[in-house]
Structure formats: structure tokens, C-alpha cells
PASEBA-1860 file (N, C-alpha, C; in nm, 3 decimals):
! residues 85
1> MLAPAEGC> -1.368/-10.970/6.985/-1.339/-10.843/7.049/-1.235/-10.866/7.159 ~ -1.131/-10.789/7.159/-1.027/-10.799/7.260/-1.043/-10.688/7.363 ~ -1.004/-10.719/7.484/-1.005/-10.618/7.589/-0.900/-10.512/7.557 ~ -0.929/-10.386/7.586/-0.831/-10.280/7.559/-0.702/-10.304/7.635 ~ -0.591/-10.276/7.572/-0.461/-10.300/7.633/-0.424/-10.190/7.733 ~ -0.477/-10.071/7.714/-0.443/-9.960/7.801/-0.549/-9.939/7.907 ~ -0.506/-9.894/8.023/-0.599/-9.864/8.130/-0.673/-9.734/8.106 ~ -0.781/-9.715/8.179/-0.864/-9.596/8.162/-0.789/-9.468/8.195
9> STLIASRW> -0.696/-9.475/8.287/-0.626/-9.353/8.326/-0.541/-9.297/8.212 ~ -0.507/-9.379/8.114/-0.427/-9.329/8.002/-0.509/-9.238/7.910 ~ -0.641/-9.241/7.924/-0.727/-9.157/7.841/-0.744/-9.016/7.898 ~ -0.700/-8.996/8.021/-0.715/-8.867/8.086/-0.611/-8.770/8.030 ~ -0.655/-8.652/7.994/-0.563/-8.550/7.942/-0.461/-8.513/8.049 ~ -0.338/-8.497/8.008/-0.232/-8.467/8.105/-0.255/-8.334/8.176 ~ -0.322/-8.240/8.110/-0.346/-8.111/8.175/-0.438/-8.124/8.295 ~ -0.517/-8.231/8.301/-0.608/-8.249/8.414/-0.533/-8.284/8.542
17> GEPVPSAV> -0.408/-8.324/8.531/-0.327/-8.352/8.648/-0.256/-8.229/8.702 ~ -0.260/-8.124/8.625/-0.192/-8.000/8.666/-0.287/-7.915/8.749 ~ -0.234/-7.848/8.851/-0.322/-7.763/8.933/-0.370/-7.642/8.853 ~ -0.491/-7.599/8.883/-0.544/-7.477/8.823/-0.495/-7.362/8.910 ~ -0.425/-7.267/8.853/-0.369/-7.159/8.934/-0.477/-7.071/8.994 ~ -0.447/-7.016/9.108/-0.536/-6.923/9.174/-0.538/-6.791/9.098 ~ -0.644/-6.716/9.115/-0.650/-6.582/9.056/-0.548/-6.493/9.127 ~ -0.514/-6.385/9.062/-0.416/-6.291/9.117/-0.490/-6.165/9.164
25> LQSSDDPA> -0.459/-6.124/9.286/-0.517/-6.002/9.339/-0.442/-5.883/9.280 ~ -0.513/-5.802/9.206/-0.453/-5.684/9.143/-0.447/-5.570/9.243 ~ -0.363/-5.476/9.215/-0.349/-5.361/9.303/-0.378/-5.233/9.225 ~ -0.481/-5.161/9.269/-0.516/-5.035/9.204/-0.548/-4.933/9.313 ~ -0.611/-4.826/9.275/-0.646/-4.722/9.371/-0.771/-4.756/9.451 ~ -0.841/-4.863/9.413/-0.966/-4.899/9.481/-0.956/-5.042/9.535 ~ -0.914/-5.059/9.662/-0.899/-5.194/9.717/-1.028/-5.276/9.716 ~ -1.141/-5.212/9.736/-1.269/-5.285/9.735/-1.294/-5.343/9.596
33> MDWQLFGI> -1.267/-5.265/9.493/-1.286/-5.314/9.356/-1.186/-5.426/9.326 ~ -1.065/-5.413/9.376/-0.964/-5.519/9.356/-1.013/-5.652/9.411 ~ -1.069/-5.649/9.531/-1.118/-5.772/9.592/-1.239/-5.828/9.518 ~ -1.324/-5.740/9.468/-1.439/-5.787/9.391/-1.393/-5.855/9.262 ~ -1.299/-5.792/9.194/-1.246/-5.851/9.071/-1.172/-5.982/9.098 ~ -1.102/-5.987/9.211/-1.034/-6.111/9.249/-1.137/-6.223/9.272 ~ -1.244/-6.190/9.341/-1.348/-6.291/9.367/-1.408/-6.345/9.239 ~ -1.433/-6.257/9.144/-1.487/-6.300/9.014/-1.387/-6.389/8.942
41> AQTGQLNI> -1.261/-6.346/8.941/-1.157/-6.425/8.873/-1.136/-6.560/8.942 ~ -1.140/-6.562/9.075/-1.122/-6.687/9.149/-1.237/-6.783/9.121 ~ -1.356/-6.731/9.109/-1.472/-6.815/9.075/-1.452/-6.878/8.937 ~ -1.397/-6.801/8.844/-1.367/-6.857/8.712/-1.267/-6.970/8.719 ~ -1.164/-6.954/8.801/-1.064/-7.059/8.817/-1.126/-7.183/8.881 ~ -1.216/-7.163/8.977/-1.286/-7.276/9.039/-1.372/-7.349/8.937 ~ -1.437/-7.273/8.850/-1.518/-7.336/8.745/-1.431/-7.421/8.652 ~ -1.313/-7.373/8.620/-1.221/-7.451/8.535/-1.180/-7.580/8.605
49> ANRDKADA> -1.146/-7.570/8.734/-1.105/-7.688/8.809/-1.219/-7.789/8.820 ~ -1.339/-7.742/8.846/-1.454/-7.832/8.856/-1.486/-7.897/8.722 ~ -1.472/-7.823/8.613/-1.497/-7.879/8.480/-1.396/-7.989/8.448 ~ -1.269/-7.963/8.478/-1.166/-8.063/8.452/-1.191/-8.190/8.532 ~ -1.228/-8.174/8.658/-1.254/-8.291/8.743/-1.373/-8.370/8.690 ~ -1.480/-8.302/8.654/-1.599/-8.370/8.602/-1.567/-8.441/8.470 ~ -1.489/-8.377/8.383/-1.452/-8.439/8.255/-1.368/-8.564/8.277 ~ -1.274/-8.556/8.371/-1.189/-8.673/8.400/-1.272/-8.788/8.453
57> LETIRRCE> -1.362/-8.761/8.546/-1.445/-8.868/8.602/-1.537/-8.929/8.496 ~ -1.593/-8.847/8.409/-1.679/-8.898/8.304/-1.600/-8.986/8.207 ~ -1.480/-8.945/8.174/-1.394/-9.025/8.086/-1.366/-9.161/8.149 ~ -1.333/-9.163/8.276/-1.303/-9.289/8.345/-1.428/-9.376/8.351 ~ -1.543/-9.319/8.383/-1.667/-9.398/8.390/-1.701/-9.461/8.254 ~ -1.688/-9.384/8.148/-1.717/-9.439/8.015/-1.618/-9.547/7.976 ~ -1.493/-9.526/8.012/-1.390/-9.625/7.982/-1.416/-9.754/8.058 ~ -1.451/-9.743/8.184/-1.479/-9.863/8.263/-1.600/-9.938/8.208
65> ARDAAAIR> -1.702/-9.866/8.163/-1.818/-9.931/8.101/-1.777/-10.001/7.972 ~ -1.691/-9.938/7.892/-1.640/-9.999/7.769/-1.564/-10.128/7.800 ~ -1.477/-10.121/7.902/-1.398/-10.239/7.939/-1.488/-10.351/7.991 ~ -1.589/-10.316/8.070/-1.680/-10.417/8.123/-1.756/-10.486/8.009 ~ -1.796/-10.410/7.909/-1.866/-10.469/7.793/-1.772/-10.562/7.717 ~ -1.647/-10.524/7.703/-1.550/-10.610/7.634/-1.529/-10.739/7.712 ~ -1.521/-10.730/7.842/-1.502/-10.850/7.925/-1.624/-10.941/7.914 ~ -1.745/-10.883/7.916/-1.866/-10.965/7.901/-1.865/-11.038/7.767
73> QVERPWWR> -1.820/-10.971/7.662/-1.813/-11.034/7.530/-1.714/-11.150/7.529 ~ -1.601/-11.130/7.592/-1.496/-11.232/7.592/-1.536/-11.352/7.678 ~ -1.605/-11.328/7.786/-1.636/-11.435/7.881/-1.762/-11.515/7.848 ~ -1.840/-11.471/7.753/-1.961/-11.547/7.721/-1.924/-11.677/7.650 ~ -2.011/-11.777/7.653/-1.981/-11.907/7.590/-1.950/-11.890/7.442 ~ -1.868/-11.978/7.389/-1.822/-11.967/7.251/-1.937/-11.962/7.153 ~ -2.043/-12.040/7.177/-2.153/-12.045/7.083/-2.234/-11.914/7.084 ~ -2.231/-11.840/7.195/-2.300/-11.710/7.200/-2.224/-11.605/7.118
81> RLLPG> -2.096/-11.628/7.099/-2.016/-11.534/7.022/-2.054/-11.536/6.873 ~ -2.122/-11.641/6.832/-2.166/-11.652/6.693/-2.287/-11.563/6.665 ~ -2.358/-11.526/6.772/-2.477/-11.443/6.758/-2.437/-11.296/6.762 ~ -2.510/-11.211/6.694/-2.479/-11.068/6.699/-2.502/-11.011/6.839 ~ -2.424/-10.910/6.872/-2.439/-10.839/6.999/-2.373/-10.911/7.105
END
């Protein structure tokens, strides 16, 4: 088993590096309703940003665990490599 050639950060989707845009405050005849709708939309944008951050961190954690397992396999004594696992 060889250690992966690419770092864990290469597994992160490029869209996760892009900012999540803020919601847009609409303008209608009811300013109170506009602010309520803005708050709901902004919460949705926050949920998207939090999901992307959690997904990125989980990807990195799994990648680091994969790399650590590969290193353990490579560094064990040669005779242990003959055994499964």
C-alpha cells in the first residue's frame, strides 16, 4: 500500500472555498414582511454555509485517517506486511 500522493485539501470541492452570498432584502408595500422574508432567506444561506463547512471538515478528517492508516501500513516491520490487515 502506498501513501496517497495528493493532500487532503485536494479532495475539498472548489465551491466550498467560495463565499455563500447573503440574502437580498426585497422591497414591497410591507416593510415588516420584507424583513421577515429576509430573515428566513438569510437563515437558509447560513444553513448552506454551515453545511459546506461541516462537509469540508468531515472530508479532511476522513482523509487524514486514511493517510494515517496508510502510513501505519508502510511503517510496520516487513514480516508484518505478510499478514492480512
